[in-house]
C-alpha positions in Angstrom: 14.6 2.9 -25.5 14.9 3.0 -21.7 18.3 4.1 -20.4 20.5 1.0 -20.2 22.4 2.3 -17.1 19.2 3.2 -15.3 17.5 -0.2 -16.0 20.6 -2.1 -14.9 21.1 -0.1 -11.7 17.4 -0.4 -10.8 17.6 -4.1 -11.3 20.6 -4.5 -9.0 19.2 -2.1 -6.3 16.2 -4.4 -6.0 17.6 -7.9 -6.7 21.1 -7.6 -5.0 19.4 -6.8 -1.7 17.0 -9.7 -2.2 19.9 -12.1 -2.9 22.0 -11.0 0.1 18.9 -11.6 2.3 18.5 -15.1 0.7 22.0 -15.8 1.9 21.1 -14.6 5.4 17.9 -16.7 5.5 19.8 -19.8 4.4 22.6 -19.3 6.9 20.2 -18.7 9.7 18.4 -21.9 8.8 21.3 -24.3 9.1 22.1 -26.0 12.4 25.1 -24.7 14.3 27.0 -27.9 13.5 26.9 -27.2 9.7 29.6 -24.6 9.8 30.7 -25.2 6.2 27.2 -24.6 4.8 26.7 -21.6 7.0 30.0 -20.1 5.7 29.0 -20.7 2.1 25.6 -19.0 2.6 27.3 -16.1 4.4 29.8 -15.8 1.6 27.0 -15.1 -0.9 25.4 -12.7 1.6 28.6 -10.8 1.8 29.3 -10.8 -1.9 25.8 -9.4 -2.8 26.1 -6.9 0.0 29.3 -5.7 -1.5 27.6 -5.6 -4.9 24.7 -3.6 -3.6 27.1 -1.2 -1.8 28.9 -0.5 -5.1 25.6 -0.1 -7.0 24.3 2.4 -4.5 27.5 4.4 -4.8 26.9 5.1 -8.5 23.1 5.2 -8.5 22.5 8.8 -7.3 20.6 10.8 -10.0 20.9 7.8 -12.3 17.7 5.9 -11.5 14.0 6.7 -12.0 11.8 8.4 -9.4 9.1 5.7 -9.8 11.6 3.1 -8.5 12.8 5.2 -5.6 9.2 6.0 -4.5 7.9 2.4 -4.9 9.0 1.0 -1.6 10.7 -1.9 -3.4 14.2 -0.9 -2.4 13.7 0.3 1.1 10.6 0.6 3.4 10.0 2.3 6.7 10.6 -1.1 8.3 13.9 -2.0 6.6 16.4 -0.4 9.0 14.7 -1.5 12.2 14.1 -5.0 10.7 17.8 -5.2 9.8 18.9 -4.2 13.3 16.5 -6.6 15.0 17.4 -9.4 12.7 21.1 -8.8 13.4 20.4 -9.0 17.1 18.4 -12.2 16.8 20.6 -14.1 14.2 24.1 -12.8 15.0 24.6 -12.1 11.3 26.2 -8.7 10.6 24.1 -6.4 8.4 25.4 -3.2 7.0 22.5 -0.8 7.4 24.7 2.1 6.2 23.8 0.8 2.7 20.1 1.2 3.5 20.7 4.7 4.8 22.6 5.6 1.6 19.7 4.3 -0.5 17.3 6.5 1.4 19.4 9.5 0.3 19.3 8.6 -3.4 17.8 11.1 -5.8 16.2 10.4 -9.2 17.6 11.0 -12.7 16.4 13.8 -14.9 15.0 12.8 -18.3 17.3 15.3 -20.0 20.4 13.9 -18.4 22.6 11.4 -20.3 24.9 9.0 -18.5 26.6 7.2 -21.3 29.9 7.5 -19.5 28.6 5.1 -16.8 27.7 2.3 -19.3 31.1 0.7 -19.0 30.9 0.6 -15.2 27.4 -0.7 -15.3 28.3 -3.4 -17.8 31.1 -4.6 -15.4 28.6 -4.7 -12.6 26.2 -6.7 -14.7 29.0 -9.2 -15.5 30.0 -9.4 -11.8 26.4 -10.1 -10.9 26.2 -12.9 -13.4 29.3 -14.6 -11.9 27.8 -14.3 -8.4 24.4 -15.6 -9.6 25.9 -18.6 -11.3 27.5 -19.6 -8.0 24.5 -18.8 -5.9 22.2 -20.8 -8.2 24.5 -23.8 -8.0 24.6 -23.4 -4.2 20.8 -23.4 -3.9 20.6 -26.5 -6.2 23.1 -28.2 -4.0 21.1 -27.5 -0.9 17.9 -28.8 -2.5 19.6 -32.0 -3.6 21.1 -32.7 -0.2 17.8 -31.8 1.6 15.8 -34.1 -0.8 18.2 -37.0 -0.1 17.9 -36.5 3.7 21.6 -35.6 4.1 21.1 -32.0 5.1 18.7 -30.0 7.3 17.6 -26.4 6.8 14.8 -24.7 8.7 13.5 -23.2 5.5 10.9 -25.2 3.6 12.2 -27.0 0.5 9.5 -25.1 -1.4 10.9 -21.8 -0.1 14.4 -22.8 -1.3 12.9 -23.5 -4.8 11.1 -20.2 -4.5 14.3 -18.2 -3.9 16.0 -20.2 -6.6 13.4 -19.0 -9.1 14.0 -15.4 -8.0 17.8 -15.9 -8.6 17.1 -17.3 -12.0 14.8 -14.3 -12.9 17.5 -11.9 -11.8 20.1 -13.8 -13.9 17.8 -13.8 -17.0 17.1 -10.0 -16.5 20.8 -9.2 -16.4 21.6 -11.4 -19.4 18.9 -9.6 -21.4 20.3 -6.2 -20.4 23.8 -7.3 -21.5 22.6 -8.7 -24.8 19.9 -6.2 -25.8 20.6 -3.1 -23.6 16.9 -3.1 -22.7 14.1 -5.4 -21.3 11.7 -6.8 -23.9 7.9 -6.8 -23.9 8.0 -10.6 -24.2 9.6 -10.9 -20.8 7.3 -8.4 -19.2 4.3 -10.4 -20.5 5.4 -13.3 -18.4 5.7 -11.1 -15.3 2.3 -11.7 -13.9 2.4 -15.4 -13.9 5.8 -15.4 -12.3 5.0 -12.9 -9.5 1.5 -14.3 -8.9 3.2 -17.6 -8.1 5.7 -15.8 -5.8 2.8 -13.9 -4.0 0.9 -17.2 -3.6 3.9 -18.9 -2.1 4.5 -16.0 0.2 1.1 -16.6 1.7 1.8 -20.3 2.1 5.1 -19.6 3.8 3.6 -17.0 6.1 0.8 -19.3 7.1 3.4 -22.0 8.0 5.6 -19.7 10.0 2.8 -18.1 12.1 2.1 -19.5 15.5 -0.9 -21.8 15.5 -2.6 -19.4 17.9 -2.7 -16.7 15.1 -5.9 -18.3 13.7 -7.2 -15.1 12.0 -3.9 -14.3 10.3 -3.6 -17.9 9.2 -7.0 -17.7 7.6 -6.1 -14.5 5.9 -2.9 -16.1 4.5 -4.9 -19.0 3.2 -7.4 -16.7 1.5 -4.6 -14.8 -0.3 -3.0 -18.1 -1.4 -6.3 -19.2 -2.8 -6.9 -15.8 -4.6 -3.5 -15.9 -6.3 -4.0 -19.6 -7.2 -7.2 -18.5 -9.0 -5.3 -15.7 -10.8 -2.7 -18.1 -12.0 -5.4 -20.5 -13.3 -7.1 -17.6 -15.2 -3.8 -16.4 -16.7 -3.2 -19.9 -18.1 -6.7 -20.0 -19.6 -6.7 -16.6 -21.4 -4.6 -13.6 -22.4 -4.4 -11.7 -19.1 -4.0 -8.3 -20.8 -6.9 -8.8 -23.2 -9.2 -9.9 -20.4 -8.3 -7.3 -17.8 -6.5 -9.6 -15.4 -3.8 -7.1 -14.8 -6.2 -4.7 -13.1 -7.6 -7.5 -11.0 -4.1 -8.6 -10.0 -3.2 -5.1 -9.1 -6.2 -4.7 -6.8 -5.3 -8.0 -5.1 -1.7 -7.1 -4.7 -2.5 -3.7 -3.2 -4.6 -5.4 -0.6 -1.9 -8.0 0.0 0.8 -5.2 0.3 -1.2 -3.6 3.1 -1.5 -6.9 5.0 2.2 -7.4 4.6 3.0 -3.9 5.9 0.8 -4.5 8.9 2.5 -7.9 9.4 6.0 -6.3 9.3 4.9 -3.7 11.8 3.3 -6.3 14.1 6.4 -8.6 14.0 8.7 -5.7 14.8 6.4 -4.7 17.7 6.3 -8.3 18.9 2.5 -8.3 18.5 2.4 -11.3 16.2 3.4 -14.7 17.4 5.5 -16.4 14.8 9.0 -17.7 13.8 9.3 -15.1 11.1 12.5 -13.0 11.1 11.7 -9.3 11.0 13.8 -8.9 7.8 11.8 -11.7 6.1 8.6 -9.7 6.8 10.1 -6.6 5.2 11.6 -8.7 2.4 8.2 -10.0 1.2 6.8 -6.5 1.5 9.4 -5.1 -0.8 8.7 -7.8 -3.3 5.0 -6.9 -3.3 5.9 -3.2 -3.8 8.1 -4.2 -6.7 5.3 -6.2 -8.3 2.8 -3.3 -7.8 5.1 -0.9 -9.7 5.4 -3.4 -12.6 1.6 -3.8 -12.6 0.9 -0.1 -12.5 3.4 0.5 -15.3 1.6 -2.2 -17.3 -1.8 -0.6 -16.7 -0.5 2.9 -17.7 0.6 1.5 -21.1 -2.9 0.3 -21.9 
């Protein structure tokens, strides 16, 4: 059985950062007049930032090397993207957390950290409480937007997209609390979930690029189409039996490289768009996370 503390900490190192950035993207998307909505979004950004800070504090030598090396926690673009996004949005971002993450070292297979299980369980419960509130908040935004009573610069589909990610995070933490591990059954659903996420990333990127970026728009369209085909195939057959995992991995490795080039281009102001630099790094980290899961899956075969 995988180490409960390690699995939990790895989950929070990835997802707590994703959730705090969701709060930032939502806050940045509200008109200045909607102060109450901005404050609610910023509350969740702050709370998940605090959670991430506390998780980083106890994660040194307690998480696996594969996670630290994957690029799903921090990339070469994360700190410059945070600083540029803070300048552009006016939202404070604690990059000290990112710097601390870069200094994390991996656990040894021979080491046992049973004494941390109590701390980790409390962090899991704390994350659940925050996620319950964040999920309700996102549902509230979707309802108000759909009724024409609220504006947010983020697409309604993007809000649904980040809502699904919050629900996945919650389901993962619930399973860890109940079973102390992550089951094969949940991992088997991973490809369909993340293929949809990757497809939607392509759709959002296409819509946020300046119309003059015709070549990049066509590239985004192609990736959206490719992931849609992978989704259709996975619904028709057992993806593991038919080798779809390997096909998906190859596609996602290509997509990761495009996202990395995009993050670099946006930071260097070489791509015309309305994409926040941190959003470009955000989708890159999610691709890296998915690649690690796919590579782990392939290694098990």
